[in-house]
mmJSON file of the N, C-alpha and C atoms, coordinates in Angstrom:
{"data_MODEL":{"atom_site":{
"group_PDB":["ATOM","ATOM","ATOM","ATOM","ATOM","ATOM","ATOM","ATOM","ATOM","ATOM","ATOM","ATOM","ATOM","ATOM","ATOM","ATOM","ATOM","ATOM","ATOM","ATOM","ATOM","ATOM","ATOM","ATOM","ATOM","ATOM","ATOM","ATOM","ATOM","ATOM","ATOM","ATOM","ATOM","ATOM","ATOM","ATOM","ATOM","ATOM","ATOM","ATOM","ATOM","ATOM","ATOM","ATOM","ATOM","ATOM","ATOM","ATOM","ATOM","ATOM","ATOM","ATOM","ATOM","ATOM","ATOM","ATOM","ATOM","ATOM","ATOM","ATOM","ATOM","ATOM","ATOM","ATOM","ATOM","ATOM","ATOM","ATOM","ATOM","ATOM","ATOM","ATOM","ATOM","ATOM","ATOM","ATOM","ATOM","ATOM","ATOM","ATOM","ATOM","ATOM","ATOM","ATOM","ATOM","ATOM","ATOM","ATOM","ATOM","ATOM","ATOM","ATOM","ATOM","ATOM","ATOM","ATOM","ATOM","ATOM","ATOM","ATOM","ATOM","ATOM","ATOM","ATOM","ATOM","ATOM","ATOM","ATOM","ATOM","ATOM","ATOM","ATOM","ATOM","ATOM","ATOM","ATOM","ATOM","ATOM","ATOM","ATOM","ATOM","ATOM","ATOM","ATOM","ATOM","ATOM","ATOM","ATOM","ATOM","ATOM","ATOM","ATOM","ATOM","ATOM","ATOM","ATOM","ATOM","ATOM","ATOM","ATOM","ATOM","ATOM","ATOM","ATOM","ATOM","ATOM","ATOM","ATOM","ATOM","ATOM","ATOM","ATOM","ATOM","ATOM","ATOM","ATOM","ATOM","ATOM","ATOM","ATOM","ATOM","ATOM","ATOM","ATOM","ATOM","ATOM","ATOM","ATOM","ATOM","ATOM","ATOM","ATOM","ATOM","ATOM","ATOM","ATOM","ATOM","ATOM","ATOM","ATOM","ATOM","ATOM","ATOM","ATOM","ATOM","ATOM","ATOM","ATOM","ATOM","ATOM","ATOM","ATOM","ATOM","ATOM","ATOM","ATOM","ATOM","ATOM","ATOM","ATOM","ATOM","ATOM","ATOM","ATOM","ATOM","ATOM","ATOM","ATOM","ATOM","ATOM","ATOM","ATOM","ATOM"],
"id":[1,2,3,4,5,6,7,8,9,10,11,12,13,14,15,16,17,18,19,20,21,22,23,24,25,26,27,28,29,30,31,32,33,34,35,36,37,38,39,40,41,42,43,44,45,46,47,48,49,50,51,52,53,54,55,56,57,58,59,60,61,62,63,64,65,66,67,68,69,70,71,72,73,74,75,76,77,78,79,80,81,82,83,84,85,86,87,88,89,90,91,92,93,94,95,96,97,98,99,100,101,102,103,104,105,106,107,108,109,110,111,112,113,114,115,116,117,118,119,120,121,122,123,124,125,126,127,128,129,130,131,132,133,134,135,136,137,138,139,140,141,142,143,144,145,146,147,148,149,150,151,152,153,154,155,156,157,158,159,160,161,162,163,164,165,166,167,168,169,170,171,172,173,174,175,176,177,178,179,180,181,182,183,184,185,186,187,188,189,190,191,192,193,194,195,196,197,198,199,200,201,202,203,204,205,206,207,208,209,210,211,212,213],
"type_symbol":["N","C","C","N","C","C","N","C","C","N","C","C","N","C","C","N","C","C","N","C","C","N","C","C","N","C","C","N","C","C","N","C","C","N","C","C","N","C","C","N","C","C","N","C","C","N","C","C","N","C","C","N","C","C","N","C","C","N","C","C","N","C","C","N","C","C","N","C","C","N","C","C","N","C","C","N","C","C","N","C","C","N","C","C","N","C","C","N","C","C","N","C","C","N","C","C","N","C","C","N","C","C","N","C","C","N","C","C","N","C","C","N","C","C","N","C","C","N","C","C","N","C","C","N","C","C","N","C","C","N","C","C","N","C","C","N","C","C","N","C","C","N","C","C","N","C","C","N","C","C","N","C","C","N","C","C","N","C","C","N","C","C","N","C","C","N","C","C","N","C","C","N","C","C","N","C","C","N","C","C","N","C","C","N","C","C","N","C","C","N","C","C","N","C","C","N","C","C","N","C","C","N","C","C","N","C","C","N","C","C","N","C","C"],
"label_atom_id":["N","CA","C","N","CA","C","N","CA","C","N","CA","C","N","CA","C","N","CA","C","N","CA","C","N","CA","C","N","CA","C","N","CA","C","N","CA","C","N","CA","C","N","CA","C","N","CA","C","N","CA","C","N","CA","C","N","CA","C","N","CA","C","N","CA","C","N","CA","C","N","CA","C","N","CA","C","N","CA","C","N","CA","C","N","CA","C","N","CA","C","N","CA","C","N","CA","C","N","CA","C","N","CA","C","N","CA","C","N","CA","C","N","CA","C","N","CA","C","N","CA","C","N","CA","C","N","CA","C","N","CA","C","N","CA","C","N","CA","C","N","CA","C","N","CA","C","N","CA","C","N","CA","C","N","CA","C","N","CA","C","N","CA","C","N","CA","C","N","CA","C","N","CA","C","N","CA","C","N","CA","C","N","CA","C","N","CA","C","N","CA","C","N","CA","C","N","CA","C","N","CA","C","N","CA","C","N","CA","C","N","CA","C","N","CA","C","N","CA","C","N","CA","C","N","CA","C","N","CA","C","N","CA","C","N","CA","C","N","CA","C","N","CA","C","N","CA","C"],
"label_alt_id":[null,null,null,null,null,null,null,null,null,null,null,null,null,null,null,null,null,null,null,null,null,null,null,null,null,null,null,null,null,null,null,null,null,null,null,null,null,null,null,null,null,null,null,null,null,null,null,null,null,null,null,null,null,null,null,null,null,null,null,null,null,null,null,null,null,null,null,null,null,null,null,null,null,null,null,null,null,null,null,null,null,null,null,null,null,null,null,null,null,null,null,null,null,null,null,null,null,null,null,null,null,null,null,null,null,null,null,null,null,null,null,null,null,null,null,null,null,null,null,null,null,null,null,null,null,null,null,null,null,null,null,null,null,null,null,null,null,null,null,null,null,null,null,null,null,null,null,null,null,null,null,null,null,null,null,null,null,null,null,null,null,null,null,null,null,null,null,null,null,null,null,null,null,null,null,null,null,null,null,null,null,null,null,null,null,null,null,null,null,null,null,null,null,null,null,null,null,null,null,null,null,null,null,null,null,null,null,null,null,null,null,null,null],
"label_comp_id":["MET","MET","MET","SER","SER","SER","THR","THR","THR","VAL","VAL","VAL","THR","THR","THR","TYR","TYR","TYR","ARG","ARG","ARG","VAL","VAL","VAL","GLY","GLY","GLY","VAL","VAL","VAL","GLY","GLY","GLY","GLU","GLU","GLU","THR","THR","THR","CYS","CYS","CYS","ARG","ARG","ARG","SER","SER","SER","ILE","ILE","ILE","ALA","ALA","ALA","LYS","LYS","LYS","LYS","LYS","LYS","PHE","PHE","PHE","TYR","TYR","TYR","GLY","GLY","GLY","ASP","ASP","ASP","GLU","GLU","GLU","GLY","GLY","GLY","GLN","GLN","GLN","TRP","TRP","TRP","GLU","GLU","GLU","ARG","ARG","ARG","VAL","VAL","VAL","TYR","TYR","TYR","ASP","ASP","ASP","ALA","ALA","ALA","ASN","ASN","ASN","LYS","LYS","LYS","TRP","TRP","TRP","ARG","ARG","ARG","LEU","LEU","LEU","GLU","GLU","GLU","ASN","ASN","ASN","ASP","ASP","ASP","VAL","VAL","VAL","GLN","GLN","GLN","THR","THR","THR","SER","SER","SER","SER","SER","SER","ASP","ASP","ASP","LYS","LYS","LYS","LEU","LEU","LEU","PHE","PHE","PHE","PRO","PRO","PRO","GLY","GLY","GLY","THR","THR","THR","GLU","GLU","GLU","LEU","LEU","LEU","THR","THR","THR","ILE","ILE","ILE","ARG","ARG","ARG","SER","SER","SER","PRO","PRO","PRO","ARG","ARG","ARG","PHE","PHE","PHE","SER","SER","SER","GLY","GLY","GLY","ASP","ASP","ASP","ALA","ALA","ALA","GLN","GLN","GLN","PRO","PRO","PRO","VAL","VAL","VAL","ALA","ALA","ALA"],
"label_asym_id":["A","A","A","A","A","A","A","A","A","A","A","A","A","A","A","A","A","A","A","A","A","A","A","A","A","A","A","A","A","A","A","A","A","A","A","A","A","A","A","A","A","A","A","A","A","A","A","A","A","A","A","A","A","A","A","A","A","A","A","A","A","A","A","A","A","A","A","A","A","A","A","A","A","A","A","A","A","A","A","A","A","A","A","A","A","A","A","A","A","A","A","A","A","A","A","A","A","A","A","A","A","A","A","A","A","A","A","A","A","A","A","A","A","A","A","A","A","A","A","A","A","A","A","A","A","A","A","A","A","A","A","A","A","A","A","A","A","A","A","A","A","A","A","A","A","A","A","A","A","A","A","A","A","A","A","A","A","A","A","A","A","A","A","A","A","A","A","A","A","A","A","A","A","A","A","A","A","A","A","A","A","A","A","A","A","A","A","A","A","A","A","A","A","A","A","A","A","A","A","A","A","A","A","A","A","A","A","A","A","A","A","A","A"],
"label_entity_id":["1","1","1","1","1","1","1","1","1","1","1","1","1","1","1","1","1","1","1","1","1","1","1","1","1","1","1","1","1","1","1","1","1","1","1","1","1","1","1","1","1","1","1","1","1","1","1","1","1","1","1","1","1","1","1","1","1","1","1","1","1","1","1","1","1","1","1","1","1","1","1","1","1","1","1","1","1","1","1","1","1","1","1","1","1","1","1","1","1","1","1","1","1","1","1","1","1","1","1","1","1","1","1","1","1","1","1","1","1","1","1","1","1","1","1","1","1","1","1","1","1","1","1","1","1","1","1","1","1","1","1","1","1","1","1","1","1","1","1","1","1","1","1","1","1","1","1","1","1","1","1","1","1","1","1","1","1","1","1","1","1","1","1","1","1","1","1","1","1","1","1","1","1","1","1","1","1","1","1","1","1","1","1","1","1","1","1","1","1","1","1","1","1","1","1","1","1","1","1","1","1","1","1","1","1","1","1","1","1","1","1","1","1"],
"label_seq_id":[1,1,1,2,2,2,3,3,3,4,4,4,5,5,5,6,6,6,7,7,7,8,8,8,9,9,9,10,10,10,11,11,11,12,12,12,13,13,13,14,14,14,15,15,15,16,16,16,17,17,17,18,18,18,19,19,19,20,20,20,21,21,21,22,22,22,23,23,23,24,24,24,25,25,25,26,26,26,27,27,27,28,28,28,29,29,29,30,30,30,31,31,31,32,32,32,33,33,33,34,34,34,35,35,35,36,36,36,37,37,37,38,38,38,39,39,39,40,40,40,41,41,41,42,42,42,43,43,43,44,44,44,45,45,45,46,46,46,47,47,47,48,48,48,49,49,49,50,50,50,51,51,51,52,52,52,53,53,53,54,54,54,55,55,55,56,56,56,57,57,57,58,58,58,59,59,59,60,60,60,61,61,61,62,62,62,63,63,63,64,64,64,65,65,65,66,66,66,67,67,67,68,68,68,69,69,69,70,70,70,71,71,71],
"pdbx_PDB_ins_code":[null,null,null,null,null,null,null,null,null,null,null,null,null,null,null,null,null,null,null,null,null,null,null,null,null,null,null,null,null,null,null,null,null,null,null,null,null,null,null,null,null,null,null,null,null,null,null,null,null,null,null,null,null,null,null,null,null,null,null,null,null,null,null,null,null,null,null,null,null,null,null,null,null,null,null,null,null,null,null,null,null,null,null,null,null,null,null,null,null,null,null,null,null,null,null,null,null,null,null,null,null,null,null,null,null,null,null,null,null,null,null,null,null,null,null,null,null,null,null,null,null,null,null,null,null,null,null,null,null,null,null,null,null,null,null,null,null,null,null,null,null,null,null,null,null,null,null,null,null,null,null,null,null,null,null,null,null,null,null,null,null,null,null,null,null,null,null,null,null,null,null,null,null,null,null,null,null,null,null,null,null,null,null,null,null,null,null,null,null,null,null,null,null,null,null,null,null,null,null,null,null,null,null,null,null,null,null,null,null,null,null,null,null],
"Cartn_x":[89.411,88.766,87.835,86.825,85.679,85.996,85.404,85.835,84.074,83.876,83.236,83.889,82.602,82.397,82.389,82.806,82.395,82.241,81.263,81.706,81.209,82.294,82.728,82.06,80.92,80.196,80.586,79.945,80.293,81.344,82.405,83.198,83.771,83.453,84.114,85.98,86.764,88.245,88.417,89.652,90.084,89.593,90.209,89.554,88.564,87.317,86.023,85.54,86.092,85.324,85.9,87.057,88.045,87.38,86.66,85.62,84.71,83.624,82.724,82.574,83.925,83.898,84.853,85.424,85.93,86.108,85.727,84.718,86.131,87.283,88.303,88.704,89.022,89.492,91.399,91.516,93.325,93.594,92.557,92.485,92.398,93.017,92.647,93.353,94.642,95.844,95.71,94.734,93.948,92.781,92.27,91.43,92.156,93.389,94.437,95.07,95.941,96.356,95.535,94.423,94.082,93.073,93.57,92.799,94.263,95.156,96.096,96.191,96.285,96.733,95.647,94.566,92.896,93.618,93.331,93.683,95.012,95.956,97.008,96.844,95.927,96.179,94.465,93.827,92.345,92.033,92.933,92.815,92.387,91.902,91.709,92.248,92.848,93.969,93.667,94.957,94.623,93.632,93.12,92.611,92.855,92.364,91.864,90.712,90.029,88.418,88.591,88.483,88.008,86.727,87.741,86.184,85.152,84.294,82.554,82.504,82.257,81.965,83.122,83.603,85.339,85.205,84.99,84.643,85.886,85.474,86.657,86.467,87.523,87.385,87.644,87.258,87.182,87.192,88.519,89.132,88.468,88.462,87.333,86.819,85.786,84.815,84.783,84.488,84.239,82.547,81.872,81.083,80.495,78.7,78.93,79.059,78.332,78.106,77.001,76.058,75.078,75.215,75.855,77.504,76.553,75.908,75.8,76.911,77.332,78.446,78.309,79.202,79.512,79.91,78.303,78.861,80.014],
"Cartn_y":[116.116,115.54,115.905,115.022,115.884,115.36,115.746,115.757,116.125,115.204,115.496,116.221,116.352,117.06,115.739,115.479,114.4,114.839,115.114,115.004,113.714,113.328,112.289,112.153,110.903,110.393,109.33,109.25,108.457,107.845,107.108,105.906,105.71,106.617,106.495,106.414,106.013,106.0,106.557,106.252,106.354,105.753,104.555,103.073,102.63,103.155,102.794,103.989,105.318,106.259,105.728,105.211,104.922,103.609,103.023,101.687,102.338,103.024,104.052,104.17,105.259,105.651,105.237,104.36,103.711,102.326,101.675,100.506,99.324,99.774,99.307,100.322,99.245,99.99,100.38,99.613,99.499,100.956,101.9,102.569,104.217,103.927,105.2,106.182,105.957,106.852,108.095,107.721,108.332,109.971,109.268,110.282,110.748,110.377,110.883,111.809,111.835,112.465,114.231,113.597,114.593,115.722,115.524,115.977,116.299,115.786,115.103,116.87,117.948,119.515,119.406,118.676,118.285,117.636,116.743,115.118,115.362,115.786,115.672,115.138,116.686,116.821,116.337,115.359,115.522,113.939,113.294,111.673,111.512,110.586,110.966,109.554,109.702,109.847,108.324,107.24,105.939,104.563,105.749,105.481,105.996,105.094,105.727,106.699,106.839,107.393,108.754,109.2,110.748,111.346,112.56,113.166,113.382,113.176,113.652,114.796,114.546,116.725,117.558,116.91,116.595,116.745,118.028,118.21,117.882,116.495,116.376,116.078,116.504,115.69,114.987,114.292,112.753,113.336,113.077,112.952,111.854,112.225,111.648,109.935,110.266,108.929,108.152,106.313,105.499,105.482,106.215,105.944,107.03,106.96,108.809,107.733,108.901,108.648,107.33,106.985,106.644,105.375,104.684,103.616,103.507,105.04,104.704,104.506,104.407,104.735,106.068,106.672,108.479,108.658,109.038,109.177,109.77],
"Cartn_z":[62.404,63.977,64.498,64.728,65.586,67.043,68.168,69.831,70.056,70.75,72.501,73.611,74.102,75.363,76.416,76.979,78.015,79.974,80.693,82.101,82.732,82.932,83.856,85.231,84.974,86.159,87.466,88.223,89.193,89.453,90.406,89.304,88.437,87.47,86.562,86.002,85.391,85.016,83.637,83.145,81.823,81.271,82.187,80.961,80.527,81.494,81.541,80.392,80.771,79.399,77.748,77.825,76.142,76.259,77.204,76.813,75.966,76.347,75.974,74.806,74.92,73.689,72.347,72.643,71.613,71.662,72.266,72.392,73.051,73.768,74.359,75.013,76.745,77.543,78.008,76.414,76.291,75.65,75.229,74.817,75.919,76.924,78.109,77.823,77.331,77.182,75.923,75.147,74.214,75.717,75.804,76.902,77.82,78.355,79.353,79.403,77.607,76.61,76.947,75.88,75.613,76.287,78.075,79.028,79.859,79.775,80.763,81.879,80.547,81.54,82.706,82.503,83.42,84.809,84.359,85.006,85.954,85.371,85.958,87.693,88.49,89.797,89.493,89.345,89.934,89.097,89.815,90.179,91.374,92.145,93.358,93.823,94.798,95.717,96.065,95.109,95.274,94.694,93.815,92.583,91.785,90.599,89.01,88.601,89.574,89.896,89.25,88.364,88.378,89.518,89.145,89.966,89.126,89.776,88.931,88.781,87.557,86.999,86.24,85.926,85.497,84.195,83.498,81.912,80.726,80.154,79.195,77.646,76.755,75.408,75.083,74.208,73.742,72.791,71.831,70.525,69.278,68.69,67.429,67.957,68.592,69.161,68.187,68.477,67.716,68.017,69.241,69.734,70.592,71.154,71.306,72.817,74.222,75.559,75.556,74.75,75.518,74.151,73.732,73.038,71.492,70.93,69.51,68.814,67.754,67.327,66.198,66.659,66.029,65.05,63.302,62.558,61.87],
"occupancy":[1.0,1.0,1.0,1.0,1.0,1.0,1.0,1.0,1.0,1.0,1.0,1.0,1.0,1.0,1.0,1.0,1.0,1.0,1.0,1.0,1.0,1.0,1.0,1.0,1.0,1.0,1.0,1.0,1.0,1.0,1.0,1.0,1.0,1.0,1.0,1.0,1.0,1.0,1.0,1.0,1.0,1.0,1.0,1.0,1.0,1.0,1.0,1.0,1.0,1.0,1.0,1.0,1.0,1.0,1.0,1.0,1.0,1.0,1.0,1.0,1.0,1.0,1.0,1.0,1.0,1.0,1.0,1.0,1.0,1.0,1.0,1.0,1.0,1.0,1.0,1.0,1.0,1.0,1.0,1.0,1.0,1.0,1.0,1.0,1.0,1.0,1.0,1.0,1.0,1.0,1.0,1.0,1.0,1.0,1.0,1.0,1.0,1.0,1.0,1.0,1.0,1.0,1.0,1.0,1.0,1.0,1.0,1.0,1.0,1.0,1.0,1.0,1.0,1.0,1.0,1.0,1.0,1.0,1.0,1.0,1.0,1.0,1.0,1.0,1.0,1.0,1.0,1.0,1.0,1.0,1.0,1.0,1.0,1.0,1.0,1.0,1.0,1.0,1.0,1.0,1.0,1.0,1.0,1.0,1.0,1.0,1.0,1.0,1.0,1.0,1.0,1.0,1.0,1.0,1.0,1.0,1.0,1.0,1.0,1.0,1.0,1.0,1.0,1.0,1.0,1.0,1.0,1.0,1.0,1.0,1.0,1.0,1.0,1.0,1.0,1.0,1.0,1.0,1.0,1.0,1.0,1.0,1.0,1.0,1.0,1.0,1.0,1.0,1.0,1.0,1.0,1.0,1.0,1.0,1.0,1.0,1.0,1.0,1.0,1.0,1.0,1.0,1.0,1.0,1.0,1.0,1.0,1.0,1.0,1.0,1.0,1.0,1.0],
"B_iso_or_equiv":[0.0,0.0,0.0,0.0,0.0,0.0,0.0,0.0,0.0,0.0,0.0,0.0,0.0,0.0,0.0,0.0,0.0,0.0,0.0,0.0,0.0,0.0,0.0,0.0,0.0,0.0,0.0,0.0,0.0,0.0,0.0,0.0,0.0,0.0,0.0,0.0,0.0,0.0,0.0,0.0,0.0,0.0,0.0,0.0,0.0,0.0,0.0,0.0,0.0,0.0,0.0,0.0,0.0,0.0,0.0,0.0,0.0,0.0,0.0,0.0,0.0,0.0,0.0,0.0,0.0,0.0,0.0,0.0,0.0,0.0,0.0,0.0,0.0,0.0,0.0,0.0,0.0,0.0,0.0,0.0,0.0,0.0,0.0,0.0,0.0,0.0,0.0,0.0,0.0,0.0,0.0,0.0,0.0,0.0,0.0,0.0,0.0,0.0,0.0,0.0,0.0,0.0,0.0,0.0,0.0,0.0,0.0,0.0,0.0,0.0,0.0,0.0,0.0,0.0,0.0,0.0,0.0,0.0,0.0,0.0,0.0,0.0,0.0,0.0,0.0,0.0,0.0,0.0,0.0,0.0,0.0,0.0,0.0,0.0,0.0,0.0,0.0,0.0,0.0,0.0,0.0,0.0,0.0,0.0,0.0,0.0,0.0,0.0,0.0,0.0,0.0,0.0,0.0,0.0,0.0,0.0,0.0,0.0,0.0,0.0,0.0,0.0,0.0,0.0,0.0,0.0,0.0,0.0,0.0,0.0,0.0,0.0,0.0,0.0,0.0,0.0,0.0,0.0,0.0,0.0,0.0,0.0,0.0,0.0,0.0,0.0,0.0,0.0,0.0,0.0,0.0,0.0,0.0,0.0,0.0,0.0,0.0,0.0,0.0,0.0,0.0,0.0,0.0,0.0,0.0,0.0,0.0,0.0,0.0,0.0,0.0,0.0,0.0],
"pdbx_formal_charge":[null,null,null,null,null,null,null,null,null,null,null,null,null,null,null,null,null,null,null,null,null,null,null,null,null,null,null,null,null,null,null,null,null,null,null,null,null,null,null,null,null,null,null,null,null,null,null,null,null,null,null,null,null,null,null,null,null,null,null,null,null,null,null,null,null,null,null,null,null,null,null,null,null,null,null,null,null,null,null,null,null,null,null,null,null,null,null,null,null,null,null,null,null,null,null,null,null,null,null,null,null,null,null,null,null,null,null,null,null,null,null,null,null,null,null,null,null,null,null,null,null,null,null,null,null,null,null,null,null,null,null,null,null,null,null,null,null,null,null,null,null,null,null,null,null,null,null,null,null,null,null,null,null,null,null,null,null,null,null,null,null,null,null,null,null,null,null,null,null,null,null,null,null,null,null,null,null,null,null,null,null,null,null,null,null,null,null,null,null,null,null,null,null,null,null,null,null,null,null,null,null,null,null,null,null,null,null,null,null,null,null,null,null],
"auth_seq_id":[1,1,1,2,2,2,3,3,3,4,4,4,5,5,5,6,6,6,7,7,7,8,8,8,9,9,9,10,10,10,11,11,11,12,12,12,13,13,13,14,14,14,15,15,15,16,16,16,17,17,17,18,18,18,19,19,19,20,20,20,21,21,21,22,22,22,23,23,23,24,24,24,25,25,25,26,26,26,27,27,27,28,28,28,29,29,29,30,30,30,31,31,31,32,32,32,33,33,33,34,34,34,35,35,35,36,36,36,37,37,37,38,38,38,39,39,39,40,40,40,41,41,41,42,42,42,43,43,43,44,44,44,45,45,45,46,46,46,47,47,47,48,48,48,49,49,49,50,50,50,51,51,51,52,52,52,53,53,53,54,54,54,55,55,55,56,56,56,57,57,57,58,58,58,59,59,59,60,60,60,61,61,61,62,62,62,63,63,63,64,64,64,65,65,65,66,66,66,67,67,67,68,68,68,69,69,69,70,70,70,71,71,71],
"auth_comp_id":["MET","MET","MET","SER","SER","SER","THR","THR","THR","VAL","VAL","VAL","THR","THR","THR","TYR","TYR","TYR","ARG","ARG","ARG","VAL","VAL","VAL","GLY","GLY","GLY","VAL","VAL","VAL","GLY","GLY","GLY","GLU","GLU","GLU","THR","THR","THR","CYS","CYS","CYS","ARG","ARG","ARG","SER","SER","SER","ILE","ILE","ILE","ALA","ALA","ALA","LYS","LYS","LYS","LYS","LYS","LYS","PHE","PHE","PHE","TYR","TYR","TYR","GLY","GLY","GLY","ASP","ASP","ASP","GLU","GLU","GLU","GLY","GLY","GLY","GLN","GLN","GLN","TRP","TRP","TRP","GLU","GLU","GLU","ARG","ARG","ARG","VAL","VAL","VAL","TYR","TYR","TYR","ASP","ASP","ASP","ALA","ALA","ALA","ASN","ASN","ASN","LYS","LYS","LYS","TRP","TRP","TRP","ARG","ARG","ARG","LEU","LEU","LEU","GLU","GLU","GLU","ASN","ASN","ASN","ASP","ASP","ASP","VAL","VAL","VAL","GLN","GLN","GLN","THR","THR","THR","SER","SER","SER","SER","SER","SER","ASP","ASP","ASP","LYS","LYS","LYS","LEU","LEU","LEU","PHE","PHE","PHE","PRO","PRO","PRO","GLY","GLY","GLY","THR","THR","THR","GLU","GLU","GLU","LEU","LEU","LEU","THR","THR","THR","ILE","ILE","ILE","ARG","ARG","ARG","SER","SER","SER","PRO","PRO","PRO","ARG","ARG","ARG","PHE","PHE","PHE","SER","SER","SER","GLY","GLY","GLY","ASP","ASP","ASP","ALA","ALA","ALA","GLN","GLN","GLN","PRO","PRO","PRO","VAL","VAL","VAL","ALA","ALA","ALA"],
"auth_asym_id":["A","A","A","A","A","A","A","A","A","A","A","A","A","A","A","A","A","A","A","A","A","A","A","A","A","A","A","A","A","A","A","A","A","A","A","A","A","A","A","A","A","A","A","A","A","A","A","A","A","A","A","A","A","A","A","A","A","A","A","A","A","A","A","A","A","A","A","A","A","A","A","A","A","A","A","A","A","A","A","A","A","A","A","A","A","A","A","A","A","A","A","A","A","A","A","A","A","A","A","A","A","A","A","A","A","A","A","A","A","A","A","A","A","A","A","A","A","A","A","A","A","A","A","A","A","A","A","A","A","A","A","A","A","A","A","A","A","A","A","A","A","A","A","A","A","A","A","A","A","A","A","A","A","A","A","A","A","A","A","A","A","A","A","A","A","A","A","A","A","A","A","A","A","A","A","A","A","A","A","A","A","A","A","A","A","A","A","A","A","A","A","A","A","A","A","A","A","A","A","A","A","A","A","A","A","A","A","A","A","A","A","A","A"],
"auth_atom_id":["N","CA","C","N","CA","C","N","CA","C","N","CA","C","N","CA","C","N","CA","C","N","CA","C","N","CA","C","N","CA","C","N","CA","C","N","CA","C","N","CA","C","N","CA","C","N","CA","C","N","CA","C","N","CA","C","N","CA","C","N","CA","C","N","CA","C","N","CA","C","N","CA","C","N","CA","C","N","CA","C","N","CA","C","N","CA","C","N","CA","C","N","CA","C","N","CA","C","N","CA","C","N","CA","C","N","CA","C","N","CA","C","N","CA","C","N","CA","C","N","CA","C","N","CA","C","N","CA","C","N","CA","C","N","CA","C","N","CA","C","N","CA","C","N","CA","C","N","CA","C","N","CA","C","N","CA","C","N","CA","C","N","CA","C","N","CA","C","N","CA","C","N","CA","C","N","CA","C","N","CA","C","N","CA","C","N","CA","C","N","CA","C","N","CA","C","N","CA","C","N","CA","C","N","CA","C","N","CA","C","N","CA","C","N","CA","C","N","CA","C","N","CA","C","N","CA","C","N","CA","C","N","CA","C","N","CA","C","N","CA","C","N","CA","C","N","CA","C"],
"pdbx_PDB_model_num":[1,1,1,1,1,1,1,1,1,1,1,1,1,1,1,1,1,1,1,1,1,1,1,1,1,1,1,1,1,1,1,1,1,1,1,1,1,1,1,1,1,1,1,1,1,1,1,1,1,1,1,1,1,1,1,1,1,1,1,1,1,1,1,1,1,1,1,1,1,1,1,1,1,1,1,1,1,1,1,1,1,1,1,1,1,1,1,1,1,1,1,1,1,1,1,1,1,1,1,1,1,1,1,1,1,1,1,1,1,1,1,1,1,1,1,1,1,1,1,1,1,1,1,1,1,1,1,1,1,1,1,1,1,1,1,1,1,1,1,1,1,1,1,1,1,1,1,1,1,1,1,1,1,1,1,1,1,1,1,1,1,1,1,1,1,1,1,1,1,1,1,1,1,1,1,1,1,1,1,1,1,1,1,1,1,1,1,1,1,1,1,1,1,1,1,1,1,1,1,1,1,1,1,1,1,1,1,1,1,1,1,1,1]
}}}
């Protein structure tokens, strides 16, 4: 299984990151589940936005952070 370490940007959510790496924001649980220990207390209050700078592990990405297919 390949993994990518990704640093959260301003305004990003598990949904937006799932769209970036899996091509489907409905895959947000894959992002959350792989990082649950880190994200349980790191979601900004009253939104789904993650704190910028948080490093996440992305498991088996289909695309790179710049939207290129992962080989």
